N, C-alpha and C positions, 0 to 999 in steps of 0.2 A: 782151534782157532784158525785155519788156514781155509777149513770148508766152510767155517761162517763168511768169511770174506768173499771165498768163492760164490755164496750162495747170495748173498747180499749185492754182488755185481751181475749175477745172471739177472735178480729181480730188479735192477734198475736197467738192465739192458732191454728186458721185457716190457717194461713201463714204456721208457723209450720209442719202441719199435712201435706200441700199440698207439703213442700219442701221433705218430707218422702216419698212421693208417687211418685216423681218424681225421686227421687234416685234410684226407684225400676225397673228402665228400663232394660230390657235384654241385657246386655252388657257384655264385656269382654277384655282382653288385648292382643297384641302379644309384647312380648319384648326377646331382644337375644342381643348377642355381634356379630360381623361381625370381621373374620379371615382371613388372605389370608392362602394359601396352606401349609406355614412353622410355623404356629400358631399364626403370630405375628398380633395384631389387626390392625382393619382399622377402622382411623377417617374419617368420609367425606364421609362416604359409603350412596348413596341414597337406602335407604328401602321401597318397597311399597309391601302393601297387597291389593289384589284385592278379593272381594266376588265372591265366584264362582258362585252364581244364580242373582245376582243383576249386578255384573260386575261392582259395586260401587270400588272405588280405593282410598285408603287413604296413604299417604308416610312421609317420615320422612327423616333426616339426622343421619346418629351414631356421638357420641360426642369423644372428644378427647382419651375415653380407647375404642371404637369401639361400645360402648352400644347405643341402640337405644329401643323405646318403643313407640305404638301403641294403647292409651288406648281409652276407649268410642266405642270400634266396637260393631256393632248390632253382636250378635251369630249367628253362623253358618260355613262355610267352606272356607278357604281363602286360594290364593297361596300366597306367599311369595316371592320378588325377592330381589337382592342386586345388586347395578352397581357401580362403580367408575371407571373412565378414566383410563387407564393402568393394569386394571386389568379385568381376564377373571369373568363374571358376574355370579352370583350363584342363583339357583332358587329352593324353596322346595314347593310342592305341597300336597294339601289337610290338610292344617294345621287348627283342630278344635279349634272354640274358644266357650269357654262355658260360661254361666252366672255366673259374678261374679269370675272369675279367669285369670289367665296367661297365655298362651300358650309360652313356650319357644322354640324360633327358630334360 
């Protein structure tokens, strides 16, 4: 009985350690708010972040307050664009995403 409990505790410890190791991936976030020319927020805009080196793109849509977030991005340099029908698109180039941080665009 004791060995079974000890084995179960060891398995739990190994699982917890593997979860911590997985969390140490080199990732960051791009987040911000989409505004129009007059300073009003723009809900429903499609925001795309493209990694400059790999050309891998991630997208999201701004919420009712114009806010958006793209978490779990590989560290590196990104070009970020926002578009919505009826509005002129916007683009910000060379946004640096660092490990464990949030780049505000």
